[in-house]
C-alpha positions as CSV (number, residue, x, y, z in Angstrom):
1,M,0.0,0.0,0.0
2,A,2.4,2.7,1.2
3,A,5.9,3.0,2.5
4,V,5.7,4.5,6.0
5,C,8.9,5.8,7.6
6,V,8.9,5.4,11.4
7,F,11.2,7.6,13.4
8,C,11.7,6.5,17.0
9,A,14.2,5.8,19.8
10,S,16.9,3.3,19.4
11,S,18.0,3.3,23.1
12,R,18.5,-0.1,24.6
13,T,17.3,1.0,28.1
14,L,13.8,2.1,27.5
15,D,10.8,1.4,29.7
16,P,8.8,-1.6,28.2
17,Q,5.8,0.6,27.5
18,W,7.7,2.3,24.7
19,L,8.9,-1.0,23.2
20,D,5.3,-2.3,23.3
21,L,4.1,0.9,21.5
22,A,6.7,0.3,18.8
23,T,5.8,-3.4,18.4
24,R,2.1,-2.6,18.2
25,T,2.8,0.1,15.6
26,G,4.7,-2.4,13.5
27,E,1.9,-4.9,13.7
28,E,-0.6,-2.3,12.7
29,L,1.5,-1.2,9.7
30,A,1.6,-4.8,8.6
31,A,-2.1,-5.3,9.1
32,R,-2.8,-2.3,6.8
33,G,-0.4,-3.7,4.2
34,H,2.2,-0.9,4.6
35,T,5.9,-1.3,4.2
36,L,8.0,-0.1,7.2
37,V,10.9,2.2,6.3
38,S,13.2,2.5,9.3
39,G,16.7,3.7,10.3
40,G,17.8,0.1,9.9
41,G,18.7,-0.6,13.5
42,C,17.8,-3.7,15.6
43,V,17.7,-2.1,19.0
44,G,15.2,-0.2,21.1
45,M,12.0,1.0,19.6
46,M,13.5,0.8,16.1
47,G,14.1,-2.9,16.5
48,A,10.7,-3.4,18.1
49,V,8.8,-1.7,15.3
50,A,10.7,-3.8,12.7
51,E,10.0,-7.0,14.6
52,G,6.4,-6.1,15.0
53,T,6.0,-5.4,11.3
54,R,7.6,-8.7,10.3
55,A,5.6,-10.7,12.9
56,G,2.5,-9.3,11.2
57,G,3.7,-10.4,7.8
58,G,4.8,-6.9,6.7
59,H,7.8,-5.9,4.6
60,T,10.7,-4.0,6.2
61,L,13.2,-1.7,4.6
62,G,16.1,-0.4,6.7
63,V,18.5,2.4,5.8
64,I,21.6,2.5,8.0
65,P,25.0,4.2,7.8
66,Q,28.1,2.0,7.8
67,S,29.3,3.4,11.1
68,L,26.2,1.8,12.8
69,V,26.7,-1.5,11.0
70,D,30.2,-1.5,12.4
71,L,28.7,-1.2,15.9
72,E,26.6,-4.4,15.2
73,V,23.2,-2.7,15.5
74,A,22.0,-3.3,12.0
75,D,18.6,-5.0,11.4
76,T,20.1,-7.9,9.5
77,A,16.6,-9.5,9.4
78,A,15.2,-6.7,7.3
79,D,13.7,-7.7,4.0
80,E,15.9,-5.0,2.4
81,L,18.8,-3.3,4.2
82,I,20.6,-0.4,2.5
83,V,23.9,0.7,3.9
84,T,24.9,4.3,3.4
85,G,28.2,6.2,3.8
86,D,26.9,8.6,6.4
87,M,23.8,9.9,8.3
88,G,23.1,12.6,5.7
89,A,22.8,10.0,2.9
90,R,20.7,7.9,5.3
91,K,18.2,10.7,5.8
92,N,18.0,11.5,2.1
93,L,17.2,7.9,1.3
94,L,14.6,7.6,4.1
95,I,12.8,10.7,2.7
96,G,13.1,9.5,-0.9
97,R,11.9,5.9,-0.2
98,S,8.9,6.9,2.0
99,D,5.4,8.0,1.2
100,A,4.7,9.2,4.8
101,F,6.4,9.8,8.1
102,L,5.2,8.6,11.5
103,V,7.2,9.9,14.5
104,L,7.0,7.9,17.7
105,P,8.5,9.0,21.0
106,G,12.3,9.4,20.9
107,G,15.3,11.5,21.7
108,L,17.7,13.8,19.8
109,G,18.0,11.5,16.7
110,T,14.2,11.3,16.4
111,L,13.8,15.0,16.8
112,D,16.5,15.6,14.2
113,E,14.6,13.3,11.8
114,L,11.3,15.0,12.6
115,F,12.7,18.5,12.0
116,E,14.4,17.3,8.7
117,V,11.2,16.1,7.2
118,W,9.2,19.0,8.6
119,T,11.6,21.6,7.2
120,T,11.8,19.9,3.8
121,A,8.0,19.8,3.7
122,I,7.8,23.5,4.6
123,L,10.2,24.2,1.7
124,D,7.9,22.3,-0.6
125,L,10.6,19.6,-1.3
126,H,7.9,17.0,-0.6
127,A,4.2,17.0,0.3
128,K,4.3,13.7,2.3
129,P,2.2,13.4,5.5
130,I,4.0,13.8,8.8
131,V,2.2,12.4,11.8
132,L,3.4,12.7,15.4
133,L,2.2,9.9,17.6
134,D,1.8,11.6,21.0
135,P,0.7,9.0,23.5
136,D,0.3,10.3,27.0
137,G,1.3,13.8,26.0
138,F,4.9,12.9,25.2
139,Y,5.3,15.8,22.8
140,D,3.0,18.3,24.5
141,G,5.9,20.5,25.7
142,L,7.6,20.6,22.3
143,M,4.4,21.4,20.5
144,T,3.5,24.1,23.0
145,W,6.9,25.7,22.7
146,L,6.7,25.6,18.9
147,A,3.2,27.1,18.9
148,G,4.6,30.0,21.0
149,L,7.1,30.6,18.2
150,V,4.2,31.3,15.9
151,D,3.1,34.1,18.2
152,L,6.6,35.5,18.0
153,A,6.7,35.2,14.1
154,F,9.6,32.7,14.1
155,I,7.3,30.0,12.6
156,R,4.3,30.5,10.3
157,Q,1.0,28.8,11.3
158,A,1.0,27.1,7.9
159,A,4.2,25.3,9.0
160,M,2.6,24.0,12.2
161,E,-0.3,22.7,10.1
162,R,2.2,20.4,8.2
163,V,2.3,18.1,11.2
164,T,-0.7,16.2,12.5
165,V,-0.7,15.1,16.1
166,A,-2.4,11.8,16.9
167,K,-3.0,10.2,20.3
168,S,-3.2,6.6,19.2
169,I,-1.6,4.2,16.7
170,G,-4.9,3.8,14.9
171,A,-5.6,7.5,14.7
172,A,-2.1,8.1,13.4
173,L,-2.3,5.5,10.7
174,D,-5.9,6.5,9.8
175,E,-4.5,10.1,9.2
176,I,-1.8,8.7,6.9
177,D,-4.2,6.4,5.1
178,Q,-6.6,9.3,4.6
179,R,-3.9,11.7,3.3
180,L,-2.5,9.0,0.9
181,G,-5.8,7.6,-0.2
182,T,-4.8,4.1,1.0
183,A,-7.6,3.5,3.4
184,R,-9.3,0.2,3.0
C-alpha cells in the first residue's frame, strides 16, 4: 500500500511501555499492508517496530550508515537493508523511499529526523504526510513551545499545520491512510 517511515528511539534501556508501543505500531503497519521504512537498527523501539512489522507479515526496509553497521546494531533480518556512507545520505534515502512519516517518542535523533522532514516539507521539497504519535502527552511540551514561536513570528502557522498530532496508533495511521488515499 504505502511505505511509511517510522522515526523512534533506538535506546537499549527504555521502559517496556515504549517497546510495546513500537511493536504494536509495526503490527498495525503490517495489518494495513504498509511497508515499514526505518533507520535500519535492531535495538530499542527501532528494532521493536521492525520485529512487529515482520511478525504481522509486513515488509521492512532499513537504511543505516556503515558506522552503525560496524557497531553491530543493523537489522540484518530486514527484507531490504541499505547501507549508506553517512547519516546525511541515510536521511535523504529515508525521505526518498517513503510516502509518509510517523514519529514515535524518541530523543535527539528522532527530533533531528522530525525536523528534517518537517523543514523539507515547509520548503515544498515534498508533500508527504507527517504524523506525530503523541501518547500520554509525550510531545506536548515541544508542540506548546513551537506554537509559541508562531506568536513571535519565528514560525508560520502554515508550517505548524504540516504536522498532525495523533494520540493513538490507529488515529495516526488513519490520518496517513486518509492523506495518501490508502484507506481500505
